[in-house]
C-alpha positions as CSV (number, residue, x, y, z in Angstrom):
1,M,169.6,200.4,164.6
2,D,169.0,196.7,163.8
3,L,165.4,195.8,164.7
4,I,165.2,192.4,163.3
5,A,164.3,189.7,165.8
6,P,166.9,186.9,166.0
7,A,164.3,184.3,165.1
8,S,163.3,186.3,162.0
9,R,166.8,186.9,160.5
10,P,167.1,185.3,157.1
11,S,169.6,182.5,156.8
12,P,172.9,183.3,155.0
13,N,171.7,181.3,152.0
14,A,168.2,183.0,151.8
15,P,167.5,185.3,148.8
16,A,168.2,189.0,149.4
17,R,165.2,191.0,150.5
18,P,163.5,192.7,147.6
19,T,163.9,196.5,147.3
20,R,160.9,198.8,147.8
21,A,160.9,199.4,144.0
22,E,160.7,195.7,143.4
23,A,157.9,195.3,145.9
24,E,155.9,198.1,144.2
25,A,156.5,196.5,140.8
26,A,155.1,193.2,142.1
27,I,152.0,195.0,143.2
28,R,151.5,196.6,139.8
29,T,151.8,193.1,138.3
30,L,149.0,191.9,140.7
31,L,146.8,194.8,139.7
32,R,147.3,193.9,136.0
33,W,146.6,190.3,136.8
34,A,143.4,191.3,138.5
35,G,142.3,192.9,135.3
36,D,142.9,196.6,136.0
37,D,145.3,199.3,134.8
38,P,147.8,200.3,137.5
39,A,148.5,203.5,135.5
40,R,145.0,204.9,135.9
41,E,144.6,207.8,138.3
42,G,142.9,205.8,141.1
43,L,145.6,203.1,141.1
44,R,148.7,205.2,140.3
45,D,149.8,205.5,143.9
46,T,148.4,202.2,145.1
47,P,151.6,200.2,144.9
48,A,153.3,202.7,147.2
49,R,150.4,202.7,149.6
50,V,150.3,198.9,149.7
51,A,154.0,198.7,150.4
52,R,153.6,201.1,153.3
53,A,150.6,199.1,154.6
54,Y,152.7,195.9,154.4
55,E,155.3,197.5,156.6
56,E,152.6,198.0,159.3
57,F,150.8,194.7,158.7
58,F,154.0,192.7,159.1
59,S,156.0,194.9,161.5
60,G,156.2,191.9,163.9
61,Y,159.1,190.5,161.9
62,G,161.2,193.4,163.2
63,I,160.4,192.8,166.9
64,D,162.1,190.4,169.3
65,P,159.2,189.2,171.6
66,N,161.7,187.8,174.2
67,A,163.3,191.2,174.6
68,L,159.9,192.7,175.4
69,L,159.7,190.7,178.6
70,E,163.2,191.3,180.0
71,R,162.2,194.0,182.5
72,T,160.3,192.4,185.4
73,F,159.3,193.4,188.9
74,E,159.9,191.3,192.1
75,E,158.3,193.6,194.6
76,I,154.9,191.9,194.5
77,D,154.3,191.1,198.3
78,G,154.0,187.4,197.6
79,Y,151.2,187.7,195.0
80,D,150.8,184.3,193.3
81,E,147.3,184.2,191.8
82,I,146.2,184.5,188.2
83,V,147.3,187.6,186.3
84,L,144.9,188.0,183.3
85,L,145.0,190.5,180.5
86,R,141.7,190.0,178.7
87,D,140.4,191.2,175.3
88,I,143.7,192.2,173.6
89,R,142.9,193.2,170.1
90,V,144.3,190.8,167.5
91,E,145.0,191.9,163.9
92,S,146.8,189.3,161.9
93,T,147.1,188.0,158.4
94,C,146.4,184.4,157.3
95,E,149.5,182.9,155.7
96,H,147.4,180.8,153.3
97,H,145.3,183.5,151.6
98,M,146.9,186.7,153.1
99,A,143.4,187.7,154.3
100,P,142.8,189.4,157.7
101,I,142.4,187.5,161.0
102,L,140.6,189.8,163.5
103,G,139.7,188.9,167.1
104,R,140.9,189.1,170.6
105,A,143.4,187.3,172.8
106,H,143.3,186.5,176.5
107,V,146.7,186.1,178.2
108,A,147.2,184.8,181.7
109,Y,150.0,183.6,183.9
110,L,150.7,182.5,187.4
111,P,153.7,184.5,188.8
112,H,156.7,182.9,190.3
113,R,158.3,185.7,192.4
114,R,158.1,188.3,189.6
115,V,155.7,190.0,187.3
116,V,155.9,191.9,184.0
117,G,154.2,195.2,183.0
118,I,150.9,194.3,181.5
119,S,151.5,196.4,178.3
120,K,154.4,194.0,177.6
121,L,152.0,191.1,177.3
122,A,149.9,193.0,174.8
123,R,153.1,193.8,172.9
124,V,154.1,190.2,172.7
125,V,150.7,189.4,171.2
126,E,151.2,192.1,168.6
127,A,154.8,191.1,167.8
128,Y,153.6,187.6,166.7
129,A,150.2,188.7,165.3
130,K,151.9,191.2,162.9
131,R,153.3,188.4,160.8
132,L,151.9,185.9,158.4
133,Q,150.1,183.4,160.7
134,I,147.8,180.6,161.4
135,Q,145.8,181.0,164.6
136,E,147.0,177.8,166.2
137,K,150.7,178.7,165.8
138,L,150.1,182.2,167.0
139,T,148.5,180.9,170.2
140,V,151.4,178.6,170.9
141,Q,154.1,181.2,170.1
142,I,152.7,183.7,172.6
143,A,152.4,181.2,175.4
144,T,155.8,179.6,174.8
145,T,157.6,182.9,174.8
146,I,156.0,184.0,178.1
147,Q,156.8,180.7,179.7
148,E,160.4,180.7,178.5
149,V,161.2,184.2,179.6
150,L,159.2,184.7,182.8
151,A,159.3,181.1,184.0
152,P,156.0,181.4,185.8
153,R,154.1,178.5,187.4
154,G,151.8,178.5,184.4
155,V,150.7,180.3,181.2
156,A,147.5,180.3,179.3
157,V,146.6,181.9,176.0
158,V,143.1,181.9,174.5
159,I,142.4,183.5,171.1
160,E,139.0,184.1,169.6
161,A,139.1,185.3,166.0
162,A,137.3,185.5,162.7
163,H,139.1,184.6,159.5
164,Q,138.2,186.6,156.4
165,C,139.7,183.8,154.3
166,M,136.5,181.9,155.4
167,T,134.0,184.8,155.7
168,T,134.7,186.7,152.5
169,R,135.8,183.8,150.2
170,G,135.6,180.0,149.9
171,V,132.6,178.9,152.1
172,H,131.5,182.5,152.8
173,K,130.4,181.8,156.4
174,P,130.3,185.2,158.2
175,G,129.9,185.2,162.0
176,V,132.0,182.2,162.5
177,T,134.6,182.5,165.3
178,M,137.6,180.2,165.8
179,V,138.7,179.6,169.4
180,T,142.2,178.2,170.2
181,S,144.0,177.8,173.5
182,H,147.4,176.8,174.7
183,M,147.9,175.9,178.4
184,L,151.3,175.4,180.2
185,G,152.2,174.5,183.7
186,A,149.4,174.7,186.3
187,F,146.9,175.7,183.7
188,R,147.4,172.4,182.0
189,S,147.9,170.1,185.0
190,D,145.3,171.6,187.4
191,P,141.7,171.4,186.2
192,S,140.5,173.8,188.9
193,T,143.0,176.5,187.9
194,R,142.0,176.0,184.3
195,R,138.3,176.3,185.2
196,E,138.9,179.5,187.2
197,L,140.7,181.0,184.2
198,M,137.9,180.1,181.8
199,A,135.3,181.6,184.2
200,M,137.3,184.8,184.4
201,I,137.5,185.0,180.6
202,G,133.8,184.0,180.2
203,I,134.5,180.8,178.2
204,H,133.1,177.5,179.3
205,G,135.4,175.2,177.4
206,S,133.2,174.3,174.4
207,G,134.6,174.8,171.0
208,I,138.2,175.4,172.1
209,R,141.0,174.0,169.9
210,E,144.0,173.5,172.2
211,G,147.5,173.8,170.9
């Protein structure tokens, strides 16, 4: 079965994907570069473990987020208020330093004649999070996909996350959280709808970087 999302397929001119053996060899090189011996007992199986971990960390490249939203439900008795899925766990990886990004996402939309199963919203978040990312791009990708596939009256995505490329290296500032948002449709054009959403999430608008 071909699981690669269309947007993630390599171009015809892209280099061939390395084999598992080549990936493990590269990890051994990094271990030697760090100053250790990949042949010692504690590190002997590390290249294989890291390769398996990468399959999990970056599993989003094999998922088509659009396909996750294809099944919808129209029997909603005219419901047209905010649908909000709050506190979705985000586990991503910074594309600049390959350090973890850990936080939570809040995803909302205003239905237009149809809704989608709430687990699908969480799966869209995961499909994009399980890739090399920056938080701003991640926020926009989630919102844009929901808007394009469901065509609701509005979509809002807010992400709060800590970046270990900032907390464990560089400026070493633990406890710092970055907040980003991307609003489409009514959430962008109607301030009262936006305020209602932020109240539901528990955010009052300060410190938000909007995509």
